[in-house]
C-alpha positions as CSV (number, residue, x, y, z in Angstrom):
1,M,-50.6,-75.6,-74.4
2,S,-48.6,-78.3,-76.1
3,K,-47.9,-81.7,-74.4
4,P,-44.0,-81.3,-74.7
5,Y,-44.3,-77.8,-73.0
6,I,-46.4,-79.1,-70.1
7,K,-44.0,-82.1,-69.9
8,F,-40.9,-79.4,-69.3
9,L,-42.8,-77.4,-66.9
10,L,-43.6,-80.4,-64.7
11,L,-40.3,-81.3,-64.4
12,T,-39.1,-77.8,-63.6
13,I,-41.2,-77.5,-61.0
14,L,-40.2,-80.8,-59.7
15,A,-36.5,-79.8,-59.9
16,V,-37.2,-76.7,-58.0
17,C,-39.2,-78.1,-55.2
18,G,-36.3,-80.9,-54.9
19,S,-33.6,-78.4,-54.3
20,C,-36.0,-76.6,-51.7
21,N,-36.4,-79.7,-49.9
22,D,-32.3,-80.1,-50.1
23,E,-32.0,-76.4,-48.6
24,W,-34.2,-77.3,-45.7
25,K,-31.6,-80.1,-44.8
26,E,-28.8,-77.3,-43.9
27,E,-29.3,-74.5,-41.5
28,Q,-31.0,-71.3,-42.8
29,F,-30.4,-68.9,-39.8
30,E,-27.2,-68.6,-37.5
31,H,-27.0,-70.5,-34.0
32,Y,-27.2,-67.6,-31.8
33,V,-27.7,-67.8,-27.8
34,S,-30.5,-65.3,-26.7
35,F,-32.2,-64.2,-23.4
36,K,-35.9,-65.6,-23.3
37,A,-36.7,-61.7,-21.6
38,P,-39.2,-59.9,-23.8
39,L,-39.2,-56.0,-22.9
40,E,-42.8,-54.5,-21.6
41,S,-44.2,-51.1,-22.0
42,E,-41.7,-50.1,-19.0
43,G,-38.7,-50.7,-21.1
44,V,-37.9,-53.8,-18.6
45,T,-39.0,-57.4,-18.3
46,N,-41.1,-58.0,-15.2
47,I,-40.5,-61.1,-12.9
48,Y,-42.2,-62.1,-9.8
49,V,-40.7,-63.7,-6.8
50,R,-42.5,-65.3,-4.0
51,Y,-41.1,-63.4,-1.0
52,K,-39.7,-65.9,1.8
53,D,-38.3,-64.2,5.0
54,G,-34.9,-65.5,5.7
55,Q,-35.2,-67.9,2.8
56,K,-33.9,-68.1,-1.0
57,T,-36.5,-68.1,-3.9
58,A,-35.3,-69.4,-7.2
59,F,-36.3,-67.9,-10.4
60,M,-35.6,-69.9,-13.6
61,Q,-34.5,-67.6,-16.4
62,P,-34.3,-69.2,-20.3
63,L,-31.7,-69.0,-22.6
64,E,-32.5,-70.1,-26.0
65,V,-30.7,-71.3,-29.2
66,S,-32.1,-69.8,-32.6
67,G,-32.3,-71.7,-35.8
68,S,-34.0,-73.9,-37.8
69,T,-32.2,-76.7,-37.2
70,T,-31.7,-78.2,-33.6
71,N,-28.7,-77.3,-31.6
72,D,-26.0,-79.9,-32.0
73,K,-23.7,-78.9,-29.6
74,N,-22.8,-78.9,-25.8
75,L,-22.7,-75.3,-24.9
76,S,-21.7,-73.7,-21.7
77,V,-23.1,-70.2,-22.3
78,K,-21.3,-67.3,-20.1
79,V,-23.5,-64.8,-18.5
80,G,-22.7,-61.6,-16.1
81,V,-24.2,-58.6,-14.7
82,D,-24.5,-55.9,-17.1
83,T,-23.3,-52.5,-15.4
84,D,-23.9,-50.0,-18.3
85,T,-27.5,-50.6,-19.9
86,L,-29.5,-49.2,-17.1
87,G,-27.7,-45.7,-17.2
88,I,-28.9,-45.3,-20.7
89,L,-32.5,-46.7,-20.0
90,N,-33.2,-44.6,-17.2
91,Y,-32.1,-41.3,-19.1
92,E,-33.8,-41.9,-21.9
93,R,-37.2,-42.8,-20.4
94,F,-37.1,-40.6,-17.4
95,Q,-34.6,-37.7,-18.3
96,T,-34.1,-35.6,-14.9
97,R,-37.0,-37.8,-12.9
98,T,-34.3,-39.2,-11.2
99,D,-36.6,-40.6,-8.5
100,F,-38.1,-42.7,-11.1
101,Y,-34.8,-44.3,-12.1
102,Y,-34.4,-48.2,-12.1
103,K,-31.7,-49.1,-9.6
104,Q,-29.5,-52.0,-10.0
105,L,-30.3,-55.0,-7.8
106,N,-27.5,-54.9,-5.0
107,I,-25.6,-58.4,-5.1
108,S,-26.7,-58.8,-1.6
109,Y,-30.1,-59.7,-2.5
110,F,-29.1,-62.5,-5.2
111,T,-27.0,-65.3,-6.3
112,M,-26.6,-66.7,-9.9
113,P,-24.4,-68.9,-11.9
114,Q,-21.6,-67.7,-14.5
115,T,-22.5,-70.3,-16.8
116,V,-25.6,-71.9,-18.2
117,N,-25.3,-75.2,-19.7
118,I,-27.5,-76.1,-23.0
119,K,-27.3,-79.6,-24.1
120,S,-26.7,-80.8,-27.5
121,G,-30.4,-81.8,-29.0
122,E,-32.0,-79.0,-26.9
123,N,-32.4,-75.4,-27.8
124,T,-33.4,-74.2,-24.5
125,G,-31.3,-73.9,-21.0
126,L,-32.5,-72.4,-17.7
127,M,-30.3,-70.3,-15.6
128,A,-31.4,-70.6,-12.0
129,I,-31.4,-67.1,-9.9
130,D,-31.6,-67.3,-6.4
131,F,-33.3,-64.4,-4.7
132,S,-33.1,-63.5,-0.7
133,L,-35.1,-60.4,-0.5
134,R,-35.4,-59.8,3.4
135,G,-35.1,-55.8,4.1
136,I,-35.5,-54.9,0.3
137,D,-36.9,-51.3,0.2
138,M,-39.8,-51.7,-2.7
139,T,-39.9,-47.5,-3.0
140,E,-37.0,-48.3,-5.3
141,K,-37.4,-49.9,-8.4
142,W,-35.0,-52.7,-8.6
143,V,-33.9,-54.3,-11.9
144,L,-31.4,-57.0,-12.1
145,P,-29.7,-56.1,-15.6
146,L,-27.9,-59.4,-17.5
147,T,-26.2,-59.9,-20.5
148,I,-24.2,-63.3,-22.1
149,L,-21.0,-62.9,-22.7
150,D,-19.0,-63.8,-26.1
151,D,-17.1,-67.1,-25.8
152,P,-13.5,-66.6,-26.7
153,G,-13.1,-70.0,-28.2
154,G,-16.2,-69.4,-30.5
155,L,-18.2,-72.6,-29.4
156,Y,-21.5,-70.3,-29.4
157,K,-22.6,-67.0,-31.0
158,V,-24.2,-64.3,-29.2
159,N,-27.5,-62.8,-30.8
160,P,-26.2,-59.4,-31.8
161,R,-29.6,-57.7,-31.0
162,K,-29.5,-55.9,-27.6
163,H,-32.9,-57.1,-26.6
164,Y,-31.9,-60.7,-27.0
165,K,-28.3,-60.5,-25.9
166,K,-29.4,-58.5,-22.6
167,A,-32.2,-58.9,-20.1
168,L,-33.6,-56.4,-17.8
169,L,-35.5,-58.1,-15.0
170,R,-37.6,-55.9,-13.0
171,I,-37.9,-57.6,-9.4
172,N,-41.4,-57.7,-8.0
173,P,-41.5,-59.8,-5.1
174,F,-45.2,-60.9,-3.7
175,N,-46.7,-62.2,-1.0
176,N,-50.2,-63.4,-0.2
177,Y,-51.9,-59.8,0.2
178,S,-49.3,-57.6,-2.1
179,G,-50.6,-56.3,-5.5
180,T,-52.9,-53.8,-7.1
181,Y,-55.9,-53.0,-5.0
182,S,-59.1,-51.4,-6.1
183,G,-59.8,-48.2,-4.4
184,T,-63.0,-47.0,-5.6
185,A,-64.6,-47.8,-2.0
186,L,-61.8,-45.7,-0.4
187,K,-62.7,-42.0,0.5
188,V,-60.0,-39.4,1.0
189,V,-61.0,-36.0,2.4
190,M,-59.4,-33.0,3.7
191,E,-60.1,-32.0,7.3
192,G,-62.8,-29.5,7.2
193,H,-64.3,-30.5,3.7
194,E,-66.2,-33.8,4.7
195,N,-69.2,-32.9,3.3
196,E,-67.3,-32.2,-0.3
197,T,-66.9,-34.7,-3.1
198,P,-64.2,-37.0,-1.7
199,I,-61.0,-38.0,-3.7
200,V,-61.2,-41.4,-5.0
201,K,-58.2,-43.4,-6.7
202,S,-59.0,-46.3,-9.1
203,Q,-56.2,-48.3,-8.3
204,I,-54.0,-48.2,-5.1
205,K,-50.5,-50.7,-5.4
206,S,-49.1,-52.1,-2.6
207,Y,-45.8,-53.4,-2.1
208,V,-44.3,-56.5,-0.1
209,V,-42.2,-55.8,3.5
210,D,-42.4,-59.3,4.7
211,E,-44.4,-62.4,4.4
212,N,-47.7,-61.0,6.3
213,T,-46.7,-56.9,5.7
214,I,-47.1,-54.7,2.8
215,F,-47.3,-50.9,2.4
216,F,-49.1,-48.4,0.3
217,Y,-48.7,-44.7,0.0
218,A,-51.3,-42.7,2.3
219,G,-54.4,-41.3,0.9
220,N,-54.2,-40.1,-2.6
221,I,-50.5,-39.8,-2.7
222,D,-48.9,-42.1,-5.4
223,E,-45.6,-43.2,-7.5
224,E,-45.6,-39.7,-9.1
225,R,-44.7,-37.7,-6.0
226,K,-41.1,-37.3,-5.5
227,D,-41.2,-37.2,-1.7
228,R,-43.6,-40.5,-1.7
229,K,-41.0,-42.2,0.7
230,N,-42.2,-40.0,3.6
231,Y,-45.8,-41.5,3.2
232,K,-45.7,-45.2,3.5
233,V,-48.5,-46.8,5.4
234,F,-47.8,-50.4,6.7
235,A,-50.3,-53.1,6.8
236,T,-49.8,-56.4,8.8
237,F,-52.3,-59.2,8.4
238,N,-52.6,-61.5,11.1
239,E,-53.9,-65.3,11.1
240,T,-57.4,-64.4,13.1
241,G,-58.2,-61.8,10.3
242,G,-57.2,-58.5,11.7
243,V,-55.2,-56.0,10.0
244,T,-52.7,-53.6,11.7
245,F,-52.0,-50.1,10.3
246,R,-49.0,-48.2,11.1
247,A,-46.4,-45.5,9.8
248,E,-43.2,-45.1,10.7
249,N,-42.9,-41.4,9.6
250,P,-43.4,-39.2,12.8
251,E,-44.3,-36.0,10.8
252,M,-47.4,-37.8,9.1
253,K,-49.2,-37.8,12.3
254,F,-50.5,-41.0,11.2
255,A,-53.6,-42.1,13.7
256,V,-55.8,-45.2,13.3
257,K,-59.4,-44.4,14.0
258,K,-61.0,-47.9,13.8
259,D,-59.9,-51.6,13.9
260,A,-59.4,-53.2,10.4
261,S,-59.9,-56.8,9.3
262,Y,-59.9,-58.8,6.0
263,T,-61.9,-61.7,4.4
264,I,-60.7,-64.0,1.5
265,T,-63.2,-65.5,-0.8
266,E,-62.9,-67.5,-3.9
267,Q,-64.5,-68.3,-6.8
268,M,-63.8,-70.4,-10.0
269,D,-64.3,-68.7,-13.5
270,A,-67.7,-69.4,-14.9
271,V,-66.3,-69.4,-18.6
272,R,-62.5,-71.0,-17.5
273,P,-63.4,-73.5,-15.1
274,Y,-59.2,-73.9,-14.6
275,L,-59.2,-70.2,-13.2
276,L,-59.6,-69.4,-9.7
277,H,-60.6,-65.8,-8.4
278,R,-59.4,-64.9,-4.9
279,Y,-60.4,-61.7,-3.2
280,I,-59.0,-60.1,-0.2
281,T,-61.2,-57.3,0.9
282,I,-59.9,-55.1,3.8
283,N,-62.8,-53.8,5.9
284,N,-62.8,-50.6,8.0
285,V,-60.1,-49.0,6.8
286,D,-59.8,-45.5,8.9
287,Y,-57.0,-43.3,9.4
288,E,-55.8,-39.8,9.6
289,F,-52.5,-38.2,8.1
290,T,-51.1,-35.0,7.6
291,D,-49.7,-34.2,4.3
292,Y,-46.5,-31.7,5.3
293,T,-44.9,-31.2,1.8
294,L,-47.5,-30.8,-0.6
295,V,-47.9,-27.1,0.2
296,S,-44.5,-25.7,1.7
297,T,-46.2,-22.9,4.1
298,T,-49.0,-25.4,5.5
299,A,-49.8,-28.7,6.9
300,I,-52.7,-30.5,5.3
301,K,-54.6,-33.2,7.4
302,F,-56.8,-35.7,5.5
303,K,-58.8,-38.4,6.7
304,V,-59.2,-41.9,4.9
305,S,-62.0,-44.1,5.1
306,G,-63.9,-47.1,3.4
307,S,-62.4,-50.9,2.3
308,L,-59.8,-51.9,-0.4
309,I,-60.6,-55.3,-3.0
310,L,-57.4,-57.2,-4.1
311,E,-58.4,-59.7,-7.0
312,R,-55.7,-62.6,-7.7
313,Q,-56.5,-65.1,-11.0
314,L,-54.9,-68.2,-10.6
315,N,-54.4,-70.6,-13.4
316,T,-54.7,-73.8,-11.4
317,Q,-53.5,-76.0,-14.1
318,I,-50.0,-74.3,-13.8
319,P,-48.0,-75.7,-10.7
320,D,-45.6,-73.1,-10.4
321,E,-47.0,-70.2,-8.2
322,D,-45.2,-67.2,-10.0
323,Q,-46.8,-68.6,-13.5
324,S,-49.9,-69.5,-12.0
325,I,-51.0,-66.3,-11.0
326,E,-51.9,-63.6,-14.2
327,W,-50.5,-60.9,-13.2
């Protein structure tokens, strides 16, 4: 290869690289405003809110400005409740199973600002949503659907993609005892068939009622049953280590056979020393109930006995409780 040709090739490369560097001084993408609320497998974004009886709990929902350069404007982004998206999502995912439908969170359970400020020189703003969840019925799947509203003045542009313009926040209140328990040590047997192989559920999901009370569904009943609301079992934890079980539906003929108790143990992770494992064990679970709707002509009595274990993993390096728990 001749020297003049090599010289020409080097000059060409330098010129191209110089033009590339000049291009990156300017914006390569639009400065779109978006929610940071990635969808999960259920088609919504799960958020976890500490339940406080009679008090508000704030959840900070991020908004972001996209682009390859920093936002250079003071933005006042308008947000609102989206009343249309849930209906479409429900039909697409659940068809005629209306008992599975997500329900829009009632305005009595939250307050939110109408605008979110993002300062010049910053690409993120936080929207403080205050939740007050006293009396909420967690047999329903509550969602707060949000949308970013267009700016008539054109100061900001809303991301045109719907999964960035909107946020479908699935509300999951929690207390010290709520979560998904391991049910492998809990036996469910039909009366008269005590010597046969018991029914065992690998997981039993519990839901918040108040600061010290959760509920779960009796026996082997779970979220798949259309009439699951009829079979709620409430468990209240007291400071002395006791657990009181009760049911509000008299048709269940619910009866407790033993006094239950609970213990809490903690252990640091052997591999990740910042991770704390907290175990809540409910001992001496022993109750009976009647399933009066499974078979329309016959009421079936079940006996439930054993124990339940809940594990929580907490990242001790994160100060915010809702984020420190590895859900």
